[in-house]
Every structure is written in C-alpha cells, then in structure tokens.
C-alpha positions as CSV (number, residue, x, y, z in Angstrom):
1,M,123.1,-51.8,96.8
2,S,123.2,-49.8,93.5
3,F,120.2,-48.4,91.8
4,P,120.2,-51.0,89.0
5,E,120.5,-53.8,91.6
6,I,117.5,-52.4,93.5
7,I,115.5,-52.2,90.2
8,Q,116.4,-55.9,89.5
9,L,115.4,-56.9,93.0
10,I,112.0,-55.1,92.7
11,E,111.5,-56.7,89.3
12,R,112.2,-60.2,90.7
13,N,109.8,-59.7,93.6
14,L,107.0,-58.4,91.3
15,A,107.5,-61.4,89.0
16,T,106.4,-63.7,91.8
17,I,102.9,-62.1,91.8
18,D,101.1,-64.2,89.1
19,Q,97.5,-63.8,90.0
20,K,95.0,-61.1,90.9
21,D,94.8,-60.5,94.7
22,S,93.0,-57.5,96.2
23,T,95.0,-57.9,99.4
24,V,98.5,-57.5,98.0
25,E,100.0,-54.1,98.6
26,I,103.4,-52.9,97.5
27,G,105.3,-50.9,100.1
28,F,108.5,-48.8,99.7
29,F,110.0,-48.6,103.2
30,G,113.4,-48.6,104.9
31,G,114.2,-45.0,103.7
32,S,112.7,-41.7,102.9
33,F,111.2,-42.3,99.5
34,T,110.5,-38.7,98.5
35,C,114.1,-37.8,99.3
36,L,115.2,-39.8,96.2
37,E,115.8,-38.2,92.9
38,T,112.6,-37.6,91.0
39,D,113.6,-39.9,88.2
40,H,114.4,-42.7,90.6
41,Q,110.9,-42.3,92.2
42,K,109.3,-42.5,88.8
43,R,111.3,-45.6,87.9
44,Y,110.4,-47.4,91.1
45,L,106.7,-46.6,90.9
46,G,106.6,-47.2,87.2
47,L,107.6,-50.8,87.7
48,V,104.4,-51.3,89.8
49,Q,101.9,-49.7,87.4
50,P,101.2,-52.8,85.2
51,F,100.4,-54.8,88.4
52,L,98.0,-52.2,89.6
53,A,96.4,-52.0,86.2
54,D,95.6,-55.7,85.9
55,G,94.7,-56.2,89.6
56,R,97.6,-58.3,90.7
57,I,98.2,-55.8,93.5
58,S,95.7,-53.5,95.3
59,S,97.7,-50.4,96.2
60,I,101.0,-48.7,96.8
61,R,102.2,-47.3,100.1
62,L,105.5,-45.6,101.1
63,S,107.2,-43.9,104.0
64,T,109.1,-40.6,104.0
65,R,110.1,-37.6,106.0
66,P,107.7,-34.8,107.0
67,D,110.0,-32.2,105.6
68,H,110.1,-33.8,102.1
69,I,106.5,-33.3,101.3
70,D,105.1,-30.5,99.1
71,K,102.5,-30.0,96.4
72,K,104.8,-31.1,93.6
73,V,105.9,-34.3,95.3
74,L,102.3,-35.2,96.1
75,E,101.1,-34.5,92.5
76,L,103.8,-37.0,91.3
77,L,102.7,-39.6,93.8
78,K,99.1,-39.1,92.9
79,D,99.9,-39.6,89.2
80,M,101.6,-42.8,90.1
81,H,98.6,-44.1,92.0
82,V,100.1,-44.2,95.5
83,K,97.4,-44.7,98.1
84,T,99.1,-44.3,101.5
85,I,101.9,-42.1,102.7
86,E,103.5,-42.7,106.1
87,L,105.5,-40.0,107.8
88,G,108.3,-40.7,110.2
89,V,107.1,-38.3,112.9
90,Q,108.9,-39.9,115.8
91,S,107.9,-37.0,118.2
92,M,105.8,-33.9,118.2
93,N,108.1,-32.3,120.7
94,D,110.8,-30.0,119.1
95,D,113.2,-30.5,122.0
96,V,113.1,-34.3,121.5
97,L,113.4,-33.9,117.7
98,T,116.5,-31.7,118.1
99,A,118.1,-34.0,120.6
100,S,117.5,-36.9,118.3
101,G,119.0,-35.1,115.3
102,R,115.8,-35.6,113.3
103,G,116.2,-32.5,111.2
104,H,112.5,-31.6,111.1
105,T,110.1,-29.9,113.4
106,A,106.6,-30.7,114.8
107,K,105.3,-27.9,112.5
108,D,106.7,-29.8,109.5
109,V,104.6,-32.8,110.6
110,T,101.5,-30.8,110.9
111,Q,101.9,-29.1,107.5
112,A,102.8,-32.3,105.7
113,S,99.9,-34.2,107.2
114,G,97.5,-31.6,106.1
115,L,98.8,-31.6,102.6
116,I,98.7,-35.4,102.4
117,K,95.0,-35.5,103.5
118,M,94.1,-32.6,101.3
119,H,95.4,-34.4,98.2
120,G,93.4,-37.5,99.0
121,F,96.0,-39.9,100.3
122,D,95.6,-42.2,103.3
123,L,97.9,-40.8,106.1
124,G,100.1,-43.0,108.3
125,L,102.1,-41.6,111.2
126,Q,105.0,-43.4,112.9
127,M,106.0,-42.4,116.4
128,M,108.8,-43.6,118.7
129,V,109.1,-43.6,122.5
130,G,112.3,-43.4,124.5
131,L,114.2,-41.0,122.2
132,P,116.9,-38.7,123.7
133,D,115.3,-36.1,125.9
134,D,111.9,-37.9,125.8
135,D,109.8,-39.2,128.6
136,A,106.4,-40.8,129.1
137,K,104.6,-37.5,129.5
138,K,106.1,-36.1,126.2
139,S,105.4,-39.3,124.4
140,L,101.7,-39.2,125.4
141,E,101.5,-35.6,124.4
142,T,102.9,-36.6,121.0
143,A,100.2,-39.3,120.7
144,E,97.5,-36.7,121.6
145,K,98.8,-34.4,118.8
146,I,98.9,-37.3,116.4
147,V,95.2,-38.0,117.2
148,D,94.4,-34.4,116.3
149,L,96.0,-34.9,112.9
150,N,93.4,-37.6,112.1
151,P,95.7,-40.3,110.6
152,D,94.3,-43.4,109.0
153,C,96.9,-45.6,110.7
154,V,99.8,-45.3,113.1
155,R,102.8,-47.3,114.1
156,I,104.5,-47.2,117.6
157,Y,108.1,-48.1,118.0
158,P,110.4,-48.2,121.0
159,T,113.8,-46.7,120.5
160,L,116.6,-49.2,120.1
161,V,120.4,-48.7,120.1
162,I,121.7,-50.2,116.9
163,Q,125.3,-50.9,116.1
164,N,127.3,-48.2,114.2
165,T,124.8,-45.4,114.8
166,E,125.2,-42.0,116.6
167,L,122.8,-43.3,119.3
168,E,125.3,-46.1,120.0
169,T,128.0,-43.5,120.6
170,L,125.8,-41.6,122.9
171,F,124.9,-44.8,124.8
172,L,128.5,-46.0,125.1
173,N,129.5,-42.5,126.4
174,G,126.7,-42.6,129.0
175,A,124.9,-39.7,127.4
176,Y,121.8,-41.8,126.5
177,K,120.0,-44.5,128.4
178,P,117.3,-46.5,126.6
179,L,114.1,-47.6,128.2
180,G,113.9,-50.9,129.9
181,L,111.4,-53.4,128.6
182,D,108.9,-52.8,131.4
183,E,109.4,-49.1,131.1
184,A,108.7,-49.2,127.4
185,V,105.5,-51.3,127.9
186,A,104.3,-48.9,130.6
187,C,105.0,-46.0,128.3
188,V,103.3,-47.4,125.2
189,A,100.2,-48.8,127.0
190,P,98.3,-45.5,127.4
191,I,99.3,-44.4,124.0
192,L,98.0,-47.5,122.3
193,K,94.7,-47.2,124.3
194,L,94.4,-43.6,123.2
195,F,94.7,-44.5,119.6
196,L,92.3,-47.5,119.9
197,D,89.7,-45.3,121.8
198,N,89.9,-42.9,118.9
199,E,89.3,-45.7,116.4
200,I,92.7,-45.2,114.8
201,N,94.1,-48.3,113.1
202,V,97.4,-49.2,114.9
203,I,99.1,-51.4,112.3
204,R,102.3,-52.0,114.3
205,V,103.5,-51.9,117.9
206,G,107.1,-52.7,118.3
207,L,109.8,-53.7,115.8
208,H,109.1,-56.5,113.3
209,P,111.1,-59.6,114.4
210,S,114.5,-59.7,112.7
211,E,117.8,-61.5,113.0
212,E,119.4,-58.1,113.5
213,F,117.6,-57.9,116.9
214,E,118.5,-61.4,118.1
215,A,121.7,-62.4,120.0
216,G,124.7,-61.8,117.9
217,G,122.9,-59.2,115.7
218,K,123.2,-55.4,115.5
219,L,121.1,-54.7,118.6
220,I,123.3,-53.0,121.3
221,A,120.6,-52.1,123.8
222,G,117.0,-51.2,124.2
223,P,113.5,-52.7,124.8
224,Y,113.2,-55.2,121.9
225,H,110.8,-58.1,122.3
226,P,109.3,-60.1,119.4
227,S,105.9,-60.0,121.1
228,F,106.0,-56.4,122.2
229,R,102.4,-55.6,121.2
230,E,101.1,-58.6,123.2
231,L,103.0,-57.4,126.2
232,V,101.4,-54.0,125.9
233,M,97.9,-55.4,125.4
234,T,98.5,-57.7,128.4
235,K,99.2,-54.7,130.6
236,L,96.1,-52.9,129.4
237,W,93.9,-55.9,130.2
238,Y,95.7,-56.4,133.5
239,E,94.8,-52.8,134.5
240,E,91.2,-53.5,133.6
241,F,91.2,-56.7,135.7
242,L,92.5,-54.8,138.7
243,K,89.0,-53.2,138.9
244,I,87.3,-56.6,139.3
245,Q,85.9,-57.2,142.8
246,K,87.9,-60.1,144.3
247,K,85.9,-63.0,145.8
248,E,88.0,-65.8,147.3
249,N,86.9,-69.4,146.7
250,E,84.5,-68.4,143.9
251,D,84.5,-69.2,140.2
252,I,84.6,-66.4,137.7
253,T,83.8,-66.2,134.0
254,I,85.1,-63.2,132.0
255,T,83.5,-62.5,128.6
256,V,85.8,-60.5,126.3
257,P,85.7,-59.5,122.6
258,T,86.8,-62.3,120.4
259,I,89.6,-60.3,118.8
260,Q,90.9,-59.5,122.3
261,Y,90.6,-63.1,123.7
262,N,94.3,-64.0,123.7
263,Y,95.4,-60.5,124.9
264,A,92.9,-60.7,127.8
265,I,94.4,-64.0,128.9
266,G,97.7,-62.3,128.6
267,Y,101.3,-63.1,127.4
268,K,102.1,-66.5,128.7
269,A,98.7,-66.4,130.5
270,Y,99.9,-63.6,132.8
271,N,96.4,-62.2,133.5
272,R,94.7,-65.5,134.0
273,D,97.4,-66.5,136.5
274,Y,96.9,-63.2,138.3
275,L,93.2,-63.8,138.6
276,K,93.8,-67.4,139.8
277,L,95.3,-65.9,142.9
278,H,91.9,-64.4,143.8
279,F,89.4,-66.9,142.5
280,N,88.9,-70.6,142.7
281,R,88.4,-71.1,139.0
282,V,88.9,-68.6,136.1
283,R,87.3,-69.0,132.7
284,F,87.5,-66.8,129.7
285,Q,84.9,-66.8,126.9
286,R,84.6,-65.0,123.6
287,S,81.9,-62.5,122.5
288,E,81.3,-61.3,118.9
289,V,79.2,-58.4,120.3
290,L,81.7,-56.8,122.7
291,T,84.3,-54.4,121.4
292,N,87.5,-52.7,122.5
293,F,88.1,-53.2,126.2
294,S,84.5,-53.9,127.2
295,Y,83.9,-57.2,129.1
296,H,81.4,-58.9,131.4
297,V,82.1,-60.6,134.7
298,D,80.0,-63.5,136.0
299,Y,80.5,-65.0,139.5
300,C,79.3,-68.5,140.4
C-alpha cells in the first residue's frame, strides 16, 4: 500500500468518529513507527490532532523498535501528543535476539525504556516466547528484566511460523521447532503471574484472532489458539486448586474474585471438571473483595 493510500485509509477511519468519546484511542501498529521518514510520521500524527483537540479521541499510542528511539524522536512524538510508546522487546537475552535476527540488543531496550519514561510517556513492552534459541528459563528471565523496567503495560506473544518468512525456511529445514500449545501455555503461565503479581497491566496474551491464523491462512506452525489467554489463566487456577485438600463425597464452594470467575472455572470448565473428580458437588461464587489469585474454600 502506497503512502497516499495509507493516508486515505486513515482519513476514512477517522471520519467514522463523529462524537466525543474518552475511551477511543488511535494506535499505529503493524510496523516500527519511528523507523518511518520524519515527514511521514508528522503527516500520520497530524491527521489525528483535530480529533484529539475536540475530544473525539482520548490519546495516541504506537509501537516501534528499541533501537529507533532517541531524544529527537521523543521530542517529536511529545509535540504530536503521543501518550503511549510500545517497544517490540521480544527478548532480553542477546543470544536469542541474535538467533532471531532482531537487530537490537537488550541494552537498546533498557536505554530506550529509560528515555521513554524520562520524557513522560507511558511505556509498553512486548515480549515473545518460543523464539530461536529461547527456552522457558530464558523467557522467564526476560519477564523479570521487563518488570525491572517498570512498564505501564505489557503484551505476551507465542512465536508462530508464518508463510513467506525466514522463520518458515528455518522450520522447513529442521533448524527451528516451535513450541507446542501445551508447552507455550506452560511457558507463559509463570510469566503472566509474575506481571500480575507486580501489578503490571497485561493488555494482551496471545495473538489477536485473525483469518491469517485459521485453516487455509498464512499460519504454517506454532501454538496459535484464539483463547490463548484463557488457557493460560485456566492453568494458573488449576495449579492453585491442586493445593486444595481433597475430601471425597463432600460438597465444596470456592469463592473467587469476580473478574477471575470464568478463568477459575476454566476453559471449557476444565478446572470445575477436575474438582468434580474429588468432590460430590462443586460450586463457584464471585467476590468483589477478593483480588488476583486469592480465594476461599468452604466444605459442607
């Protein structure tokens, strides 16, 4: 798509916003925004300014590479009223970054994150699990280093093999093996819990559902699932329920945070079915007081 065509597309989408809404946010994703020519960045962001000024949108966010952030770039983004900058970190392990051909280092991430926070932006960090030369231990270490950078939000993605990419070539040549779905869920579970325990907003776990990832699309291999976050949360609650003292032929009521209710029951009621193996009757109820992974168990 040419630059004029992109401009026309943005203009058409903006034209559909016809009333003030404090929840509408404009995002520039799908590429590395600050790698674009400066004039193009100004043109894109300039289209949004009238909508910010009259309240039809609340803010602007964008994604970019850690090695394309500096003071000059940030001053431009600040002048154009960008609120959130997300960095494609992927890993904080230099061996993994090199094997994946990322072209930046963990030091680039640290420096860029510091500059972004120092200039008053909200910081988002995106990580991936299952990259070449990666493993569960390295991924968890990446998450721990991300926590140290104090981001305002994070995204966690499993690595997928997509058609017509270098990773597809490695996969077809036997040089790369993606995680299985169960492996990916097991890898992400402690990472997600780490972020939640540190009160970091996890705004995405897994890829957004897309026709590209369905049968006949561009997905070659890898742990894609449209309910990936629910699978991970189901596992985290399952691990909590393993701690419950089992009492055959008794009823059990488990009180969980309201926001966690469906996750606690589990994907396709997995956790409830597991508990039914050990109790006569299993009941879940909601609490507006409990938070995170706290819960109460009542036997009767």
